[in-house]
N, C-alpha and C positions, 0 to 999 in steps of 0.2 A: 881250231875253230869250232869243230863238232863238240869239244868239251864245254865251250861256252854255252851251247844251245841245249845241252842235256843235263838234267839235274836228276840225280838218283836213278839214272837209266831210263827216265821218262822225257820224251822230247817236249820242249816248251812250246806254248802256243805262239803262233806267229803273230806279229804286230801288224795292224793295218795302217794306211796312210792317215786316216782320221786320228788314230791313237798317237802317231808320231807328231802330228800337228798339235794335238792337245797338250802333249808333253812339252813341246817347244813354247807354247803359250804359257804353261806353268812356269817354265824356266824364266821367261820374260818377266812374270810377275815377281818371281823371287829376286831377280836382279833390281827391279824397281823398288822393292822393299828393303834393298841393301844386304840381302842374304848372299848374293853372289856378286863378285866383281866382273868387269867386262871380260877379262880373260877366261874366268871360270865358266861364264855364260856361253861364250863362243865354243869353248872346249866341248862342254856338254851338248850343245846344239849339234855340233858335228857328229857326235856319238849317237844322238837320237836319230838323226836323219839316216844313219847307216844301220841302225838297229834292225835286227830281223825278228826278235822275239819280244814278248811283253816283259819278260824277266830282265832283259837288257835295259828296257825303258824304266822299269820300276827301280832298278838300282841307281839311276840318276837322280832320284829324288829321296833316297833313304834318309839323307841328313837334312831334309827340309820338312817343315810342318805341313799337315794336310791343309789344302786351301779351305778358306772360310766359305761356307755355303751361302749362296746368294739369298738375300732377304726375299721372303715370299711377298708378292703383290697381293693386296686385298686384306681383308680382315683375318685375324687368327682363327684357326679351326682345331677342334679336337685336342690332341696332345700338345699343340702349340700353345695352349692356354697355361700349361704348367710353368711356374716361375720360381726363382729364388728370392724375389722381391719381399720386402717387409709388408705384412698385411696392412691394409688400409683401415679396417674396422673389424671389431670382433663381436659387437652387440648392436641390436636395434631394439629400442624400448619405447612403447607409447602407452600413455594412460589417458583415456578419453580424448585421443587425438589420433595423429598418424605419424608413422615413421617410414622412410623410404631409404633404401640403399640401392642405387642404380648407376648407369653409366659405366665408365671404366674404372674399375677398383680391383683390389687384391683380396681374395678371401682366405682367411686362415684355415687350419685343419679343422677347428671347431668354432662354430659361429652360433651365437644365441640370439633368438628373437623372442620378445615377450610383448603381448598385446593384452591390455586390460580395458575393455570397453572402448576399443579403438581398432585401427587397422595398420598392420605392418606389411610392407611389400619388400621382398628381397629379389631383386632383379639380377640374374646371373648372365644375361645375354651377352654383355661385353666384359664380363669378369675374367680375371686370371686367378689360378689356384695355386697355393703353396704346397699342395699334396694331391696325389692321384685320388685318394679317398677323403672326401670332406663330409663332415657331420654338421647338419644344422638342427640345433635344438630349438624347436618352435613350440612355445607355450601360449595358450590363449585362454583368458577368463572373460567370457561374455564379449569376446572380441574376435578378430580374425587375422590370420597370417597367410599370405600368398607368396609362394616361391616360384618365380618365373624363370624357366630354363629354356636354352636354345636347343636346336635339333642335334647338336654335336656334344651334348653332355647327357650322361645316363643319370636318371633319378630314380630313387626308391623312397617310398613313403611307409614308415613303420610305426607311427604314433598311436596313441590311445585317446579315444573320445569318451568323455563321461558327460552324458546328456549333451554331447557335442559330436563333432565329426572330423575325421582325417580322410583325405582321399587324393587321388591323382587323376587329373583330367584325361591325360594320355601320355604315352611314353614313345619317343621316336623309335621306329623300327630300324633294324639293320645299322645300329650304332657300332663303330669299330671298337675293337677290344682295348685300345690304348687311350681312349677318351677319359676325361675326368669322371668320377662317380660321386654323386651327391646323395646322401641318405638324410631324409627329413624324418625326425623323431620328436617325441615331446608328449605333452598332455594338453588336451583341449576340453575345458570345462564349460559347458553351455556356450561353446564357441566353434569356430571352424579353422582348420588348417588345411591347405591343399597346395598342390603344385599344378602348374599349367605350362605347356610348351607353346611358345609364341615366336613369330618370325622376327629376326633382326632387322635393323633398319635397312640394310642392303638387300634384304629378301622381300621387302614390301613392294607391292606394285606402285609404279609412279603415280603421284597425285594428279588429278585432272586440274587444269587451270580453269578459271572462271569461264573463258570463252568456249572450252571444251564442254563444260557442263551445260552451258547456254545452248550450244549446238545440238547436244543430245536431246534436250527438252524440246527444241524447236522441231527436230526431225521426228520425235516421238509423237 
């Protein structure tokens, strides 16, 4: 019995009741998935309930895959934006008009935006990324390109302005290291290219209904 609880001369960590219960739950899931039959399930449950160490519990799931992590409630954040999906679009071009990429879409590793006497808006607030490092080549000729980013994406602006301008309104502070990084580069000739950090839909304050606005005016 002592040999079972000692590995390479070091005592194994004792298992808690919560860990035994969690293991039994995992075994039940494995049976429901068809990975264990009833007899195997019952045999392992008996061992789990009698186990004294974590090692004994771990050995009961050595031949089972790791449980699928529960899906996160709410909108994706930071590293959750990385995906293996096929990019939705790789360019946004406008000539004396407008081009917009927004909503839920997948950004390739390299994206090109061109504005000639028009305005292009690249909205990344609900976007997913195929790479941790994304480059947006933004070029403007007497036009403008705006890259809208959320507070969980790190952005860098490195373009060149010729009788024009490149700038970044602000960059979120304390962004985790594993978030996507977007570099905006290119040339602006008598135009403007910039990035701005804006709130996502779930971060915006609730809109006042007409009766709330009327009440505020009356009370004022």
